[in-house]
Structure formats: C-alpha cells, structure tokens
C-alpha positions in Angstrom: -18.4 5.2 -11.1 -15.9 7.5 -12.8 -13.3 5.3 -14.5 -11.1 8.2 -15.5 -11.0 9.4 -11.9 -10.1 5.9 -10.6 -7.3 5.6 -13.1 -5.8 9.0 -12.3 -6.1 8.7 -8.5 -4.9 5.0 -8.7 -1.7 6.1 -10.5 -1.2 8.9 -7.9 -1.7 6.3 -5.1 0.8 4.0 -6.8 3.4 6.7 -7.1 3.0 7.7 -3.4 3.0 4.0 -2.5 6.3 3.4 -4.3 8.0 6.4 -2.9 6.8 6.1 0.7 7.4 2.3 0.8 10.9 2.7 -0.5 11.7 5.4 2.1 10.4 3.2 5.0 11.5 -0.3 3.9 14.8 0.5 2.1 16.1 3.3 4.3 14.4 3.9 7.6 13.7 0.3 8.7 16.0 -1.7 6.3 18.2 -3.0 9.1 15.3 -4.2 11.2 13.5 -6.0 8.4 16.8 -7.5 7.0 17.6 -9.0 10.3 14.0 -10.3 11.0 13.1 -11.8 7.6 14.6 -14.6 5.7 17.1 -13.6 3.0 15.8 -12.6 -0.4 17.9 -12.3 -3.5 16.9 -8.9 -4.9 19.3 -9.2 -7.8 16.6 -11.4 -9.5 13.7 -8.9 -9.0 11.2 -8.8 -11.8 10.6 -5.1 -12.2 7.6 -5.4 -14.4 5.8 -7.5 -11.7 6.9 -5.0 -8.9 5.6 -2.0 -10.8 2.4 -3.8 -11.8 1.8 -4.8 -8.2 2.3 -1.2 -7.1 -0.2 0.1 -9.7 -2.7 -2.6 -8.7 -2.3 -1.5 -5.0 -3.1 2.1 -6.1 -6.1 1.1 -8.2 -7.4 -1.1 -5.4 -7.5 1.9 -3.0 -8.8 4.2 -5.6 -11.7 1.9 -6.3 -12.5 1.2 -2.7 -12.4 4.9 -1.8 -14.6 5.8 -4.8 -17.2 3.1 -3.8 -17.0 4.3 -0.2 -17.6 7.9 -1.4 -14.7 9.1 0.8 -15.1 12.9 0.6 -12.4 14.1 3.0 -8.7 13.4 3.3 -9.3 12.2 6.8 -12.0 9.6 5.7 -9.8 8.5 2.8 -6.9 8.0 5.2 -9.0 6.1 7.7 -10.7 3.8 5.2 -7.4 3.0 3.4 -5.6 2.5 6.7 -8.1 -0.1 7.9 -8.1 -1.9 4.6 -4.3 -1.8 4.5 -4.1 -3.3 8.0 -6.5 -6.1 7.2 -4.8 -7.0 3.8 -1.3 -6.8 5.3 -2.3 -9.0 8.3 -3.9 -11.5 5.9 -0.8 -11.8 3.6 1.8 -11.7 6.4 0.1 -14.4 8.4 -0.3 -16.5 5.3 3.4 -16.2 4.5 4.3 -16.8 8.1 2.2 -20.0 8.1 4.4 -21.5 5.4 7.7 -20.0 6.7 8.5 -18.0 3.6 9.5 -14.6 4.8 9.0 -13.7 8.5 11.0 -15.1 11.4 8.5 -14.3 14.1 5.3 -12.5 15.0 7.0 -9.3 16.1 8.2 -8.5 12.6 4.7 -9.3 11.3 3.2 -6.8 13.7 5.8 -4.2 12.6 5.1 -4.8 8.9 1.3 -4.7 9.4 1.5 -1.4 11.3 3.9 0.1 8.7 1.7 -1.1 5.8 -1.3 0.4 7.5 0.4 3.7 8.0 1.6 3.7 4.3 -2.0 2.9 3.3 -3.3 6.0 5.2 -0.9 8.1 3.2 -2.0 6.5 0.0 -5.7 7.0 0.9 -5.2 10.6 1.8 -3.4 11.2 -1.5 -6.1 9.5 -3.5 -8.8 11.6 -2.0 -6.8 14.8 -2.3 -6.0 14.1 -6.0 -9.6 13.0 -6.6 -10.8 16.4 -5.4 -8.6 18.0 -8.1 -9.8 15.7 -11.0 -12.5 17.2 -13.2 -15.4 14.8 -13.6 -17.8 14.6 -16.5 -21.3 15.9 -15.7 
C-alpha cells in the first residue's frame, strides 16, 4: 500500500467531490432538493466538519481503489460508483427511517443516483491522478 499515493489521490478526490457536489446540489438541483427535504439552517454550518467529511470521502475512495488495484479510469469510476450507491442508500434510508431529512422515497432515489454519479467522477479522478503520482520503487 502506497500511503503517499492514497493521500495525494484522496485530496484530489475530495477537491473534485467538493466542486462537483456543490455544482449539483447548490445550483443544478437546489430547488428540487430544497422542496423535497426538511428545512436545514445552513447559517450554523460547521465548516471544519464539512471539510473534514469531504476529505474522508476522498480518502475512502482512494483507499478502496488502491486495494482494488483499479488500473483504468473506467474501472475506478465503476468501483467508486457502486460503492457510492451503496453508501448513499445506506445513509439515506437510515435518515429516512427517523424522519430527519427526506420527505419521501423519490428524493432518496434522486440523491442516491446523484451521489453514485458524483462517486464515479471521484473514482475516475482518483485513478487518473494516481497514474500521475510517482511511486517509490
């Protein structure tokens, strides 16, 4: 396991995650998610936790793709997409079960699919950047 490679690709994955997620959730689908989720007060956002969460998401995918030995952008995208779908479904259904965020199952399906798509972009990025990182022999 190349720790340096996981750190570098994990940071790259986190940056892409932050950018792509913000484009989709805060611009393209903002109206849809705002009307189908319970209100959240974003004025109290804890930025340290948000950024740490994004970094951990990137490191998780970097670690999984390193262990899976994903060698192509396509394999990285597919593995990350499947993992993203499973994780999103797990968390979304968990939140739905206690009525915290989502109003119905349709918005959960939309969020799971969107998270899966974003995960494919993260996975492709991680494998691409990983191919550019020099590894110690």
